[in-house]
N, C-alpha and C positions, 0 to 999 in steps of 0.2 A: 844580149845573147849568151847562153850557156855554152861552154866550151867542154866543161867536165861536169856532168850531171852528178857522180858519185860524191864530188867534193864541193859542188856548187860554184866552181869557178867561172866567172864571166870573161867574155872576150877582152874588156878594158882592163881587167886585172892582168891577164896574161900579157897583153901588149904593154902595159906599164911596166911588168918585171923584165920584158924583153929589153925595152927601151933603157932600163936602168942597169943593164949590162948581162942578164940571163941569156945565155945561148945554148943551152941543152935543157931538154924537158925535165930532168931532175931539178936543175937549177931554177926552173920557172915554179914547179910545185915549191921548192924551198922557200922562194921568195914570197910566195903566196901563204906560207904557213902550213903547207899541205904536203902529202906524199901520194904517189899515184896509187891506184886501187886496182881498177879492171883493166886498165890501158886502152880502152877504146878511144879515148881522146888523144892519145900520143900522135897520131897521124895529123890532126887538126892543129895541134901546138906546134908540131914541127913546120907546118905550112906557115903558121904566123911567125915563127922564128926567121923562116927563110924570107918572108915578106918585110919583116921589120929589122933584122938584123943589118949592121953595116956590111957593104959589100965584102970587106976583107974577112969577115966571119962567115960568110956563106959556106964556103969550102969546108970549114971545120963542121958545120952542122950537118952537111951530106956525109961526111966521113964517120960521125959520131951519133947519128940518129938512131 
């Protein structure tokens, strides 16, 4: 499933980057070799970060999203 249609990012790519340590939207894009374009995908990426990030990082995500 595509998370970002502008850049063609798939959910598995985003989840992989989060599991590798990306805990901010910009870090996810960087890990995927892309940069955000229209920002319509940001909410979905934040949702995935919250779901995948270790519990200790969830507070950082909510403060920096």
